[in-house]
C-alpha positions in Angstrom: 0.0 0.0 0.0 1.1 3.6 -0.6 0.1 6.5 1.5 -1.0 9.4 -0.7 -0.5 13.1 0.2 -4.2 13.3 1.3 -3.6 10.6 3.9 -5.6 8.0 2.0 -4.0 4.6 1.4 -3.9 3.6 -2.2 -2.7 0.5 -4.0 -0.3 1.0 -6.9 -1.1 -0.2 -10.4 1.2 -2.8 -11.9 2.8 -0.8 -14.8 2.1 -3.2 -17.7 1.1 -0.5 -20.2 3.5 1.4 -22.4 6.5 -0.4 -21.1 8.7 0.5 -24.1 8.6 4.1 -22.9 10.4 3.2 -19.7 12.4 0.1 -20.6 15.1 0.6 -23.2 15.4 -3.1 -23.6 11.9 -3.4 -25.0 10.6 -2.2 -28.3 7.1 -1.0 -28.7 6.2 -4.2 -30.5 7.7 -6.4 -27.9 6.1 -4.5 -25.0 2.7 -4.6 -26.8 3.2 -8.4 -27.2 3.9 -8.8 -23.5 0.9 -6.7 -22.6 -1.5 -8.5 -25.0 -0.3 -11.9 -23.7 -0.7 -10.8 -20.1 -4.3 -9.7 -20.9 -5.0 -13.2 -22.3 -3.4 -14.9 -19.3 -5.1 -12.7 -16.7 -8.5 -13.0 -18.5 -8.4 -16.8 -18.2 -9.0 -16.5 -14.5 -10.1 -12.9 -13.5 -12.0 -9.8 -14.5 -10.1 -6.4 -14.6 -9.2 -4.9 -12.4 -7.9 -7.4 -9.8 -5.5 -7.3 -6.9 -2.2 -9.1 -7.0 0.6 -9.4 -4.4 4.2 -9.0 -5.2 6.4 -10.8 -2.7 10.0 -9.7 -2.7 12.7 -10.1 0.0 10.2 -10.9 2.6 8.0 -7.9 1.9 4.5 -8.0 0.3 3.4 -5.2 -2.0 -0.2 -5.3 -3.1 -0.9 -4.0 -6.6 -3.8 -3.5 -8.9 -3.6 -5.2 -12.3 -5.7 -3.7 -15.0 -6.1 -5.0 -18.6 -8.5 -5.0 -21.5 -10.5 -8.1 -22.1 -9.1 -9.7 -25.2 -11.4 -10.0 -28.2 -11.6 -13.1 -30.5 -8.8 -11.8 -32.8 -6.4 -11.4 -29.8 -7.4 -14.8 -28.4 -6.7 -16.4 -31.8 -3.3 -14.6 -32.1 -2.4 -16.0 -28.6 -3.9 -19.5 -28.9 -0.7 -21.2 -28.0 -1.0 -21.4 -24.2 2.7 -22.1 -23.5 4.0 -19.2 -25.6 1.3 -16.9 -24.3 2.0 -17.7 -20.7 5.7 -17.1 -21.2 5.2 -13.8 -22.9 2.6 -12.7 -20.4 5.0 -13.6 -17.6 7.8 -11.5 -19.1 5.5 -8.5 -19.0 4.2 -9.1 -15.4 7.5 -9.9 -13.9 9.4 -7.0 -15.6 6.6 -4.7 -14.4 6.9 -6.1 -10.9 10.7 -5.4 -10.9 10.0 -1.9 -12.0 7.4 -1.3 -9.3 9.1 -2.9 -6.4 12.8 -2.5 -7.3 12.9 0.4 -9.7 14.8 -1.8 -12.2 14.1 -1.7 -15.9 14.7 -4.1 -18.8 18.0 -3.1 -20.5 18.4 -5.9 -23.0 17.4 -9.5 -23.8 19.8 -12.0 -22.3 21.9 -14.4 -24.4 21.2 -18.1 -24.4 23.2 -19.9 -21.6 23.3 -17.0 -19.2 20.6 -18.5 -17.0 18.4 -15.5 -17.6 15.8 -13.9 -19.9 16.6 -10.2 -19.5 19.1 -7.9 -18.0 17.7 -5.3 -15.6 19.3 -2.0 -14.7 18.7 1.3 -12.9 16.6 4.0 -14.6 18.0 6.6 -16.8 21.6 5.4 -16.8 23.4 4.8 -20.1 25.2 1.5 -19.6 28.4 1.0 -21.6 28.4 -2.6 -20.4 26.3 -4.8 -18.3 28.3 -4.6 -15.1 25.7 -2.5 -13.3 22.9 -5.0 -14.3 21.1 -7.9 -12.8 20.1 -11.0 -14.7 16.4 -11.8 -14.5 15.0 -15.3 -15.1 11.2 -15.4 -15.6 8.4 -17.9 -15.6 4.6 -18.0 -15.3 2.0 -20.6 -14.4 -1.8 -21.0 -14.5 -1.7 -23.4 -11.6 -4.3 -22.8 -8.8 -1.7 -23.8 -6.2 0.6 -21.5 -4.3 2.9 -24.5 -3.8 3.3 -24.8 -7.6 4.3 -21.1 -7.9 6.9 -21.6 -5.1 8.2 -24.8 -6.8 8.6 -22.9 -10.1 10.5 -20.2 -8.4 13.0 -22.7 -6.9 13.4 -24.1 -10.5 14.1 -20.7 -11.9 16.6 -19.8 -9.1 18.5 -23.0 -9.9 18.5 -22.2 -13.6 19.8 -18.7 -12.9 22.5 -20.2 -10.6 23.7 -22.5 -13.3 23.9 -19.7 -15.9 27.1 -18.9 -17.6 27.5 -15.4 -16.2 29.1 -13.7 -13.2 26.4 -11.0 -12.9 24.0 -11.2 -9.9 20.6 -12.6 -10.7 16.9 -12.5 -9.7 14.2 -15.0 -10.5 10.6 -14.0 -10.9 7.4 -16.1 -11.3 3.9 -15.0 -11.8 1.0 -17.2 -10.7 -1.8 -15.9 -12.9 -4.6 -17.8 -11.2 -3.4 -17.3 -7.6 -2.7 -13.6 -8.2 0.9 -13.6 -7.1 4.3 -12.5 -8.4 7.3 -13.8 -6.6 10.7 -12.1 -6.9 13.8 -13.5 -5.2 17.5 -12.7 -5.5 19.7 -15.6 -6.4 22.5 -16.3 -4.0 25.7 -17.8 -5.3 25.0 -16.7 -8.9 
C-alpha cells in the first residue's frame, strides 16, 4: 500500500502499459506483445481490475492489475497457451521489478546466461552490463501457491547454473493465484 498526500491509502497499479517508454530493452512491438499476452493470461481467471501481491525479499506489495478483455482476434493470435504464458510472464515480472525495485529491462539476455533479461537502474546509459542484474522469468496457471513456489525454486536453480558472473533475480507470476514472486539468487 502507498500513503498518498491526502492521507488515504492507495494500491499502486502494476505498470504493464507502455513499457517500451520506460524500458530501453523493450521495443514498442515487444512491449505490446507482452501486454496482450498478459491480458489473455489474466482474463483466463479474472476480470479487470484485480489485486495481485508481489512478494520480494520478505515484503509484500499489493498492486492492482488492469487490462483489456481480449477479443476473438487477440485470443486467436495468442492461442498457444505455453508461448502466451511465457510472454505474459515477461510483462508481469518485468513490471513487478519496475514497481518494487525500480529496475528496468535493459536488454534481452543471451542463451546460456541463466536469464531472460538484464535489468538496470533507470536513466543510466550503460556502456556494459556490469551494473545490471540478470532476470530469469516464468509463469504458471496453476491454482496452487505451492506450484508457484516450486517454479520459483526451479528458476533460481536455472539462474544459478547460468554462464554469467552477474548477480541474478528470479521471478514467477501465478496468474490464477494472483501472485508475483521475486527473489534474489545467492551464489550466482
